[in-house]
N, C-alpha and C positions, 0 to 999 in steps of 0.2 A: 584074207582083211576085210570083210565085211562084220564079220563076228562085233570088230573093236569099235566100228562105228556107232554102233549098238549095248553095247556095255560103258562104253563114255555119256552116254543117256543116261541111260541109268541111273547112271553112278547116284548126278542130284536124288534121283528119285529115295535112292539105299538111303543115302546120308539124312536125307527129309524122315523119313521115315523111323531108324535110326535113334533124330533131334528132337524127335515126338512120340520115342515109348520111353526116351530117360524124361521127361515130362512132366510124366502124369503124380499128380500129390496126389498126397500121402493121406490119411487119417493123421490129428497132430498124436504125436505118444506123453502117452497117461504120465505119469510119475509117482517110482512106484508113495503108495504109505509110507510116512514118517516111523521111527521110532523111539515116539518123544512117547512116555508114557501117558496112561491114557486119564485123564483125569477128569470128578469130577463132576458133576453142572457144577454144583455150590462153587464147590473151587475154581471154575473156571471162571462166576462171578467177582466174586473176591481178589482172581488174578484181573479181567478187566478193570472192574472198580479202580485196587491199585494202580493201576495204564493211566484210566482219568488223573486217577489224583496225582500219579509221574509229574501228569504233561502240568497240571495243571502250579501244582506248589515248586516241585523244582527246577521246571522251567523259566521260574520266574528271574532265581540266579543263574542256571548252567541254560549251554546246547543240549538240547535234550540227548542230541547224535555222541557228544562225548560225555554226556552223565552216563550214555550204553554203553557204549566204549566198550568199559571190561568188562570182562566176570570173573564172580567171586562168589563166596560157598554161603553159603546162613549166614552166617558167622561176619565172616567181613562184609556185607553186605549192614550187616545189625550195627557193628562198630560205624559204619559210617552214616548212616542212616540218625546213628542216637546221639555223633558229631556235627553231623547235620540239624537235629534237633536245637541240640547243645549252645548253637549260635541265635538263633529267635525262637524261645521253649512258644511263643506264639503261638509259632503262622505251623507246627506238624505236634498234634497231639500222640499221646502216649497209638492214639488207639490206627489213627491213620499214621503213623511210623508204622506198624503191625501189618496192616492194608501192604505199603511202599515194598515192607524189605517181602513180601513174600509174593510184588510182582517180580521186585527184582531180580529175584532168587526163580523163581520161578522159567523163567523166561531172560534172562543174565547170568544163570547161575554156571556155573562150575562142575562138569560134570561127567 
């Protein structure tokens, strides 16, 4: 009978040790590198320039999240940008349209 009170007194210590052992902090897991194709630095600059144009030009008429909610092929983005360009030709030049298409195809294109 004497063993029972000793084991009852050690049970809270055992539970405390178990709880402390389970609460070890772990280092954050690193995400595996994405499988996206590597772009050249020049292409990255063109895409970021296209993104800035998209935000400046397209964001005037559209919510940006709504405009990029879809994924299109490059040909699909060409059609959409040309459609928008025809509505207000002075707003988006051909050079700007090409940059917008490159950005949209790179970031929101069908894969």
